[in-house]
C-alpha positions in Angstrom: 6.1 23.7 1.0 8.7 23.2 3.7 7.0 25.9 5.9 3.2 25.3 5.0 2.6 22.9 7.9 4.2 25.3 10.4 2.1 28.2 9.2 -1.0 26.0 9.2 -0.3 24.9 13.0 0.4 28.6 13.9 -3.0 29.7 12.6 -4.6 26.8 14.1 -3.0 27.2 17.7 -3.5 31.1 17.6 -7.3 30.5 16.8 -7.5 28.0 19.6 -5.6 30.1 22.2 -7.8 33.0 21.6 -11.1 31.1 21.8 -10.2 28.7 24.7 -6.7 29.6 26.3 -7.6 27.8 29.5 -8.0 24.6 27.7 -4.9 24.1 25.9 -2.4 21.6 27.5 1.1 20.7 26.2 2.8 17.3 26.4 5.2 15.4 24.1 8.1 12.9 23.9 11.4 12.9 22.6 12.9 9.6 20.9 16.4 8.7 20.1 16.9 5.5 18.0 20.3 4.5 17.3 20.6 1.3 15.2 23.4 -0.6 13.4 22.4 -2.6 10.3 23.1 -3.6 6.8 22.1 -1.4 3.7 20.8 -2.5 0.5 24.6 -3.0 -0.5 25.1 -5.4 2.5 27.4 -2.8 4.1 27.6 -2.6 7.9 26.2 0.9 8.8 24.8 3.0 11.7 21.8 5.5 11.7 20.5 7.8 14.2 16.8 8.7 14.4 15.8 11.7 16.4 12.2 12.5 16.9 10.5 15.6 18.8 6.7 15.2 19.2 4.6 18.0 20.5 1.1 17.6 21.5 -1.5 20.2 22.0 -4.8 19.2 23.2 -7.8 20.7 25.0 -11.5 21.2 24.9 -14.8 22.5 26.2 -17.6 20.1 27.4 -18.5 17.6 24.6 -15.7 19.2 22.3 -12.3 18.0 22.4 -9.2 18.4 20.0 -5.7 17.2 19.6 -2.6 18.2 17.4 0.6 16.2 17.5 3.3 17.6 15.5 6.6 15.7 14.7 10.1 17.0 13.8 12.2 13.9 12.7 16.0 14.0 11.9 17.5 10.9 10.2 21.2 10.9 10.1 23.6 8.2 8.9 23.9 5.0 6.8 20.2 4.8 6.1 20.2 8.3 4.3 23.1 7.3 2.4 21.5 3.9 1.2 20.7 4.4 -2.5 17.2 3.1 -2.0 16.5 6.0 0.4 16.1 8.7 -2.4 13.3 6.9 -4.0 11.6 6.3 -0.5 12.1 10.1 0.1 10.0 10.8 -3.0 7.2 8.5 -1.9 4.3 10.2 -0.6 2.6 9.2 2.7 -0.7 7.3 2.0 -2.8 10.2 3.6 -5.3 12.5 2.0 -3.9 15.6 3.4 -0.3 16.3 2.2 0.9 17.4 5.8 4.6 16.6 5.7 7.6 18.1 4.1 11.5 18.0 4.1 13.2 21.0 5.9 16.7 19.7 5.1 17.7 17.0 2.8 21.4 16.0 2.0 23.5 13.0 1.0 23.6 12.0 4.9 20.8 13.9 6.7 17.2 14.1 6.4 15.3 16.5 8.4 11.3 16.5 8.0 8.2 17.7 10.0 4.6 16.1 9.7 1.4 16.3 11.4 1.1 13.0 13.3 -2.4 13.6 14.8 -4.9 16.5 14.2 -8.5 15.9 15.2 -11.6 17.3 16.3 -14.0 15.4 18.4 -17.6 15.8 19.6 -18.7 13.0 22.3 -21.5 12.5 24.4 -22.7 9.3 26.3 -24.3 8.1 23.0 -22.6 9.7 20.1 -18.7 10.1 19.4 -17.7 11.8 16.2 -14.1 12.5 15.2 -12.8 14.4 12.3 -9.4 14.7 10.9 -6.1 12.7 11.3 -6.5 9.9 13.6 -5.6 6.3 14.7 -7.8 3.6 13.3 -6.8 0.4 15.1 -9.4 -2.5 14.1 -8.7 -6.0 15.0 -7.7 -8.1 18.0 -4.7 -10.1 16.6 -1.6 -9.8 18.7 0.9 -10.1 15.8 -1.1 -9.6 12.5 -4.3 -7.5 12.0 -6.0 -8.6 8.3 -9.1 -6.6 9.4 -7.3 -3.3 9.9 -7.6 -2.0 6.3 -6.9 1.5 7.3 -3.4 1.5 9.0 -2.1 -2.1 9.1 1.7 -2.3 10.3 3.9 -5.2 9.6 5.3 -7.0 12.7 8.8 -6.8 11.4 8.6 -2.8 11.4 11.4 -1.0 13.0 8.8 0.9 15.2 5.6 -1.1 14.8 3.9 0.9 17.4 4.0 4.1 15.2 0.9 4.1 13.1 0.7 6.9 10.2 -2.9 7.8 11.0 -6.1 8.1 8.6 -7.6 11.4 7.5 -11.3 10.4 8.0 -14.6 11.1 9.6 -15.3 8.6 12.4 -18.9 8.3 13.8 -19.8 5.9 16.7 -23.2 5.3 17.9 -23.5 3.5 21.4 -26.6 1.8 22.0 -25.5 -0.3 25.0 -22.5 -0.4 27.4 -20.7 -2.7 25.0 -22.6 -2.3 21.7 -21.9 0.3 19.1 -22.4 0.9 15.4 -19.6 2.8 13.6 -19.5 4.6 10.3 -16.1 5.6 8.9 -15.3 7.6 5.7 -11.9 8.4 4.3 -11.5 10.1 1.1 -9.1 8.9 -1.6 -6.3 10.9 -3.5 -4.9 9.5 -6.9 -1.7 11.4 -6.7 -1.0 9.8 -3.5 -1.9 6.2 -4.2 -4.8 6.4 -1.9 -8.1 4.7 -2.4 -11.5 6.0 -1.2 -12.7 4.1 1.7 -15.9 3.7 3.7 -16.9 1.3 6.3 -20.0 0.3 8.5 -19.1 -1.7 11.7 -21.1 -3.4 14.4 -19.5 -4.2 17.5 -20.8 -5.9 20.8 -20.1 -8.4 23.6 -22.3 -11.4 23.9 -21.9 -13.1 27.2 -18.0 -13.6 27.4 -17.3 -13.2 23.5 -16.5 -9.9 21.8 -17.8 -9.6 18.2 -17.3 -7.0 15.5 -18.4 -7.3 11.9 -17.8 -4.8 9.2 -18.5 -4.4 5.5 -17.4 -1.7 3.2 -15.6 -0.6 -0.1 -11.8 0.2 -0.7 -11.7 1.8 -3.9 -13.6 -0.6 -6.2 -13.0 -3.4 -3.8 -15.9 -4.8 -1.6 -14.6 -6.0 1.9 -16.5 -8.3 4.5 -14.6 -8.6 7.8 -15.4 -10.5 11.1 -13.2 -10.3 14.4 -14.1 -12.5 17.4 -12.4 -13.0 20.7 -13.6 -15.4 23.3 -12.4 -17.1 26.6 -10.8 -20.5 26.5 -10.1 -21.4 30.1 -7.7 -18.9 31.3 -6.8 -17.9 27.7 -8.3 -15.7 25.1 -8.9 -17.2 21.5 -8.8 -14.8 18.5 -10.4 -15.0 15.0 -10.1 -12.2 12.3 -11.1 -12.7 9.0 -11.5 -10.4 5.8 -12.7 -11.3 2.3 -12.6 -8.9 -0.5 -14.1 -9.0 -4.0 -14.0 -7.0 -7.4 -10.6 -5.2 -6.3 -7.5 -4.7 -8.6 -6.0 -7.7 -7.1 -9.0 -10.1 -7.7 -10.9 -11.8 -5.0 -8.8 -12.8 -2.1 -9.2 -13.6 1.9 -6.9 -13.1 4.8 -7.2 -14.6 8.4 -5.5 -15.3 11.7 -6.5 -17.5 14.4 -4.7 -17.1 17.8 -4.7 -17.9 21.5 -2.9 -15.7 24.4 -2.7 -15.6 27.9 -0.5 -15.4 31.2 1.1 -18.5 32.7 1.6 -18.4 36.2 4.5 -20.6 37.9 6.6 -20.6 40.9 9.7 -20.0 38.7 8.0 -17.1 37.1 5.9 -15.3 40.0 4.9 -12.3 37.8 3.5 -14.5 35.3 4.8 -15.3 31.7 2.7 -13.6 28.8 2.7 -15.8 25.8 0.8 -15.5 22.5 0.6 -18.0 19.4 -1.0 -16.9 16.1 -1.4 -18.5 12.7 -1.6 -16.2 9.6 -3.1 -17.2 6.2 -2.7 -14.7 3.4 -4.7 -15.4 0.2 -2.7 -12.7 -1.6 0.8 -13.4 -1.3 2.8 -10.6 -3.1 5.2 -13.0 -4.6 2.2 -14.2 -6.9 1.1 -10.5 -7.6 2.5 -8.8 -10.6 1.4 -5.2 -9.8 2.0 -3.2 -6.6 0.0 -4.0 -3.6 -1.7 -1.2 -1.9 -0.5 0.1 1.5 -3.8 -0.9 3.1 -3.3 -4.5 2.5 -1.3 -6.6 5.1 1.5 -8.1 3.0 3.7 -11.4 3.1 5.4 -13.3 0.4 4.3 -16.6 1.8 0.7 -17.8 2.2 1.1 -19.2 5.6 3.1 -17.8 8.6 3.1 -18.6 12.4 4.1 -16.2 15.2 4.7 -16.3 18.9 5.2 -13.6 21.5 6.4 -13.9 25.0 6.9 -11.1 27.5 8.0 -11.2 31.2 8.2 -8.4 33.9 11.4 -9.1 36.0 10.5 -6.3 38.2 8.2 -3.3 37.8 11.0 -1.4 36.0 12.6 -4.2 33.7 10.5 -6.1 31.1 11.7 -8.6 28.2 9.9 -9.4 25.3 10.4 -11.7 22.4 8.8 -12.1 19.0 9.3 -15.2 16.8 8.0 -15.4 13.2 8.1 -18.7 11.0 7.5 -19.0 7.2 5.7 -22.2 7.1 6.1 -22.7 3.4 9.9 -21.9 2.8 12.8 -22.0 5.3 12.8 -18.6 6.9 12.4 -17.2 10.5 12.5 -13.8 12.0 13.3 -13.1 15.8 13.4 -10.0 17.6 14.2 -9.9 21.4 14.1 -6.8 23.5 14.6 -5.7 27.0 13.1 -2.2 28.4 14.1 -0.4 31.5 11.9 2.3 32.8 14.6 4.4 34.2 12.1 7.1 35.7 8.6 8.1 35.4 9.5 10.2 32.4 12.0 8.0 30.7 12.4 4.5 29.2 15.3 2.8 27.6 15.1 -0.3 25.2 17.8 -2.5 23.6 16.4 -4.6 20.9 17.6 -6.6 17.7 16.1 -8.1 14.7 17.4 -11.5 13.5 16.1 -12.7 10.2 17.3 -15.8 8.4 16.0 -17.6 5.2 16.6 -19.0 1.7 16.3 -16.9 -1.2 12.7 -15.8 -2.0 11.3 -16.7 1.4 9.3 -14.3 3.8 12.2 -13.0 5.9 15.0 -13.4 3.4 15.1 -9.7 2.2 15.6 -8.5 5.9 18.8 -7.8 7.6 20.1 -8.2 10.9 19.8 -5.0 13.2 20.9 -3.9 16.9 19.2 -0.8 18.1 19.3 1.3 21.4 16.1 3.4 22.0 15.8 6.3 24.5 12.3 7.9 25.1 11.6 10.8 27.2 8.1 11.9 28.0 7.2 15.2 29.3 
């Protein structure tokens, strides 16, 4: 199993190199993430994550393709944590099993994975993508309840890393802003993955962006709406999804939010601010069985969040995320500062500071301090 993915990539790259050698481009990035945190035993530990991502891409006329291959090495306290063994055995919620551990020990975990792998056919009207791809639906800045394919919690250590979906995704563009999209993703019982399909309409009416989709996730029927419009110099957002006949019963989730840039003589570069309210009709504290990975999760029904970002200079940026449990005493704060050291390197220092009473939304999280270095080539 450990070398199946390497052999598969070798065959694919050999085929592409022999059929269109001039079209292949190589790029990638290396990430080092060193973080100090508490493990499940409440002991202070340190963990070092190293990830090398190689991206091969190319194409000919209307055809494009991409392969992004990850090698990820995790060393330290997180691997020694007793809960990591169970996590290591949990399969990724993807249809194709394209990841494997190369080395697993009591202190080190080295795995490789196909992060992206798709083939695209694109014209002025049609856009068809087949393979492992990023499906990012929803306009919310903190939560995206209408993203039922790859939802990411705002408290995630690397919230920008979306696993990807093995799917066929077709877009028909009938105007400059309007399109109809059809997405089909197969299910796999052994990997706790449900079959999914969705039909989505998206357009801009005057100054309002609207999307509407309906579909099925397993036996669950879903209807979702996403609306973004201008309110003065700011943007107002609404995301809502309603589900019926699923394993969890009928439930709905929605967010309302507003965001924009505040200009002030004291902040000449402009301070970006976003505020969002999230209502979850399916809090997992009230659900007896395991919630699927395609449902945005929270233990409270009502959460509030704020984002702030400011560029001190073109090279220095600071950001802050603040989340509040509106039902129980619980809060999550995550400040960060990023330095663009060069055209090819970013350095970020950030922390996560959760607080809360037992049973509240963020009570189960631990304080974390991290340094992240990213090199692009």
